[in-house]
C-alpha positions as CSV (number, residue, x, y, z in Angstrom):
1,M,55.0,92.9,180.4
2,Y,59.2,94.1,179.7
3,N,59.6,94.2,183.9
4,L,58.3,91.4,184.5
5,V,61.0,89.7,182.0
6,M,63.8,91.7,183.0
7,K,62.7,90.5,186.7
8,D,62.9,87.2,186.0
9,V,66.5,87.3,183.8
10,R,67.8,88.9,186.7
11,L,66.4,86.9,189.3
12,A,67.3,83.3,187.7
13,V,69.4,83.8,184.6
14,P,73.0,85.0,185.8
15,P,75.1,86.4,183.4
16,F,77.3,83.1,183.1
17,F,74.2,81.3,181.4
18,F,74.4,83.4,178.2
19,L,78.0,81.5,177.8
20,F,76.0,78.1,178.1
21,P,74.8,78.4,174.1
22,F,78.5,78.5,173.3
23,L,79.5,76.2,175.2
24,F,77.0,74.2,174.3
25,G,77.1,75.0,170.8
26,A,80.8,74.7,170.0
27,L,80.4,70.8,170.5
28,M,78.7,71.3,166.8
29,L,82.4,70.9,165.8
30,I,83.1,67.6,166.9
31,P,83.0,66.2,163.1
32,G,80.0,63.2,163.0
33,W,78.7,63.6,166.6
34,I,75.5,62.9,167.6
35,Y,74.6,66.4,167.6
36,F,71.2,65.9,169.1
37,I,72.5,66.3,172.2
38,V,73.8,70.0,172.2
39,P,70.2,71.1,172.3
40,L,69.2,68.8,175.1
41,Y,72.0,70.0,176.9
42,F,69.1,73.2,177.5
43,C,66.7,70.6,178.9
44,W,69.4,69.0,180.9
45,I,71.1,71.8,182.7
46,T,70.1,75.4,181.7
47,I,66.3,74.7,182.6
48,P,66.7,72.6,186.0
49,N,69.3,75.8,187.0
50,V,67.2,78.5,186.3
51,F,63.7,76.8,187.9
52,N,66.2,76.6,191.1
53,Q,67.3,80.0,191.3
54,F,63.5,80.7,191.0
55,K,62.8,78.5,194.0
56,A,66.1,79.7,195.9
57,Q,65.0,83.1,195.6
58,N,61.3,82.3,196.6
59,D,60.3,84.2,193.4
60,L,56.6,82.8,193.4
61,M,55.8,84.7,196.6
62,F,57.6,87.8,195.5
63,T,56.2,88.1,191.8
64,S,52.7,87.4,193.7
65,V,52.9,90.5,195.8
66,M,53.6,92.5,192.7
67,P,51.1,94.6,191.1
68,V,50.6,91.7,187.9
69,S,48.0,89.2,186.9
70,K,48.9,85.6,186.8
71,R,48.4,85.8,183.2
72,D,51.3,88.2,183.0
73,M,53.3,86.0,185.5
74,V,52.9,83.1,183.2
75,K,53.6,84.8,179.7
76,A,57.1,86.3,181.3
77,R,58.0,82.9,181.9
78,V,57.1,81.2,179.1
79,T,58.8,84.6,177.6
80,V,62.3,83.7,179.2
81,I,62.1,80.2,178.5
82,V,61.2,80.4,174.5
83,G,63.9,83.2,174.3
84,L,66.8,80.8,175.7
85,E,65.7,78.0,173.6
86,L,66.2,80.4,170.9
87,L,69.4,81.3,171.9
88,H,70.8,78.2,172.1
89,I,69.2,77.1,168.8
90,V,70.5,79.8,166.8
91,I,74.1,79.8,168.3
92,A,74.4,76.2,167.6
93,A,72.9,76.4,164.1
94,I,75.7,78.6,163.5
95,F,78.4,76.3,164.9
96,G,76.5,73.7,162.7
97,F,77.3,75.8,159.4
98,I,80.7,76.3,160.4
99,S,80.9,72.7,161.2
100,M,79.6,71.3,158.1
101,S,81.9,74.2,156.0
102,L,85.6,73.1,158.1
103,Y,84.8,69.2,157.4
104,P,82.5,69.0,153.9
105,D,83.7,65.5,153.4
106,T,82.4,63.7,156.8
107,T,80.3,60.8,156.4
108,Y,77.6,61.3,158.7
109,I,75.9,58.0,161.0
110,F,74.3,60.7,162.9
111,F,72.0,63.8,161.2
112,P,73.8,66.1,159.7
113,P,73.4,69.4,161.4
114,N,71.6,70.8,158.3
115,M,67.8,72.4,158.3
116,G,66.1,69.2,158.4
117,F,67.9,68.8,161.4
118,W,67.0,72.4,162.9
119,G,63.8,71.8,162.2
120,L,63.4,68.4,164.0
121,N,65.0,70.0,166.7
122,L,62.4,73.0,167.2
123,V,59.8,69.8,167.0
124,M,61.7,68.3,170.2
125,L,61.5,71.6,171.8
126,A,58.1,72.4,171.5
127,I,57.5,69.0,172.5
128,F,59.2,69.8,175.9
129,N,57.5,73.3,176.5
130,L,54.0,71.3,175.8
131,I,54.7,68.8,178.9
132,F,57.0,71.0,181.3
133,I,55.5,74.5,181.1
134,P,51.5,72.8,181.7
135,M,53.2,70.8,184.3
136,F,54.8,73.1,186.4
137,Y,52.1,75.2,186.3
138,K,50.4,72.9,188.7
139,T,51.9,74.5,191.4
140,A,54.0,77.0,189.8
141,Y,57.0,75.6,192.4
142,K,57.4,72.1,191.9
143,F,59.1,71.5,188.7
144,G,60.9,68.1,189.6
145,W,58.4,65.5,187.8
146,A,57.3,68.3,185.0
147,L,61.0,68.5,184.1
148,L,61.4,64.8,184.0
149,A,58.2,63.8,181.9
150,A,59.7,66.4,179.6
151,V,62.9,65.6,179.2
152,I,61.8,61.9,178.8
153,A,59.5,62.7,175.8
154,A,62.0,65.0,174.3
155,M,65.0,62.4,174.2
156,L,62.2,59.7,172.9
157,F,61.3,62.2,169.7
158,A,64.8,62.6,169.3
159,G,66.0,58.9,169.7
160,I,63.0,57.9,167.4
161,A,63.8,60.6,164.7
162,Q,68.0,59.1,164.6
163,W,66.8,55.8,164.6
164,L,64.6,56.5,161.5
165,G,66.9,58.5,159.9
166,I,69.1,55.6,159.7
167,Q,67.2,52.5,159.8
168,S,64.5,54.1,157.0
169,P,66.1,54.4,153.2
170,V,63.1,57.3,152.5
171,V,64.1,59.3,155.9
172,N,67.7,58.8,155.3
173,E,67.7,60.4,151.9
174,I,65.8,63.3,152.8
175,F,68.1,64.5,155.6
176,Y,71.2,63.5,154.7
177,G,70.7,64.2,150.8
178,T,72.7,67.2,149.6
179,D,70.7,67.4,146.1
180,A,68.4,70.6,145.3
181,Q,65.2,68.8,146.1
182,Q,66.8,67.2,149.7
183,V,67.6,71.1,150.4
184,T,64.0,72.0,149.3
185,L,62.9,69.5,151.8
186,Q,65.0,70.4,154.5
187,T,63.9,73.8,154.3
188,F,60.3,72.7,154.3
189,I,60.8,70.6,157.8
190,L,62.4,73.5,159.2
191,L,59.2,75.7,158.4
192,F,57.4,73.0,159.7
193,G,59.5,73.0,163.0
194,I,59.1,76.8,163.3
195,V,55.6,76.6,163.2
196,I,55.1,73.9,165.6
197,F,57.3,75.5,168.5
198,A,55.2,78.9,167.3
199,A,52.1,76.8,168.4
200,F,53.0,74.6,171.1
201,S,54.7,76.9,172.6
202,V,51.5,79.3,172.9
203,I,49.3,76.2,173.7
204,A,51.5,75.2,176.4
205,Y,51.2,79.0,177.5
206,R,47.5,79.0,177.5
207,L,47.3,75.8,179.6
208,A,49.6,76.9,182.0
209,V,47.8,80.1,182.6
210,K,44.7,78.2,183.0
211,R,46.1,75.9,185.4
212,F,48.0,78.4,187.4
213,L,44.7,80.5,187.8
214,Q,43.3,77.6,190.1
215,V,46.8,77.8,192.1
216,E,46.4,79.3,195.8
217,V,49.8,81.8,195.9
């Protein structure tokens, strides 16, 4: 399993790709920006480039001749995707903490980068995974339509969540508040996001395995 993961990383994730989380994360230092855009760059830029690399290297044919099961092939690929997502989120969250420390008096129109916000981002990436990974494994080769559907769903979630954060007094108080009660709720939202991200990623993996087993390689 470890060797499959390392094969995927070395084949499709060049070293400079690991700079992306820092480049995107640095955008968190812009005070009062639309911070949802930062993790969306992962969906817009990182995933298309990674899967283009897999396609260009003819990874499906290469891996299919190896003495590994289709289940392990999917598990390795999902591990790489989830690992990259968590890397982007963790680094962006660090930059977000720095941003809030540098600009403590910022009046936020869009969500501030607090714990509740990162919980929403994990839910957004969970939705992305649930759509993209199973759709991709209908062929395990073509990823365009799967990526389009997943990106649209993630952007819709982000847009609706942000709209509610601005328009709804209740949601606004939860995500923009700094009192102990609001911080506690934001912590619970983060934990909820972690659970949803883990659950949806596992479901996406199982659906992908089921579909990939029907693909003739």
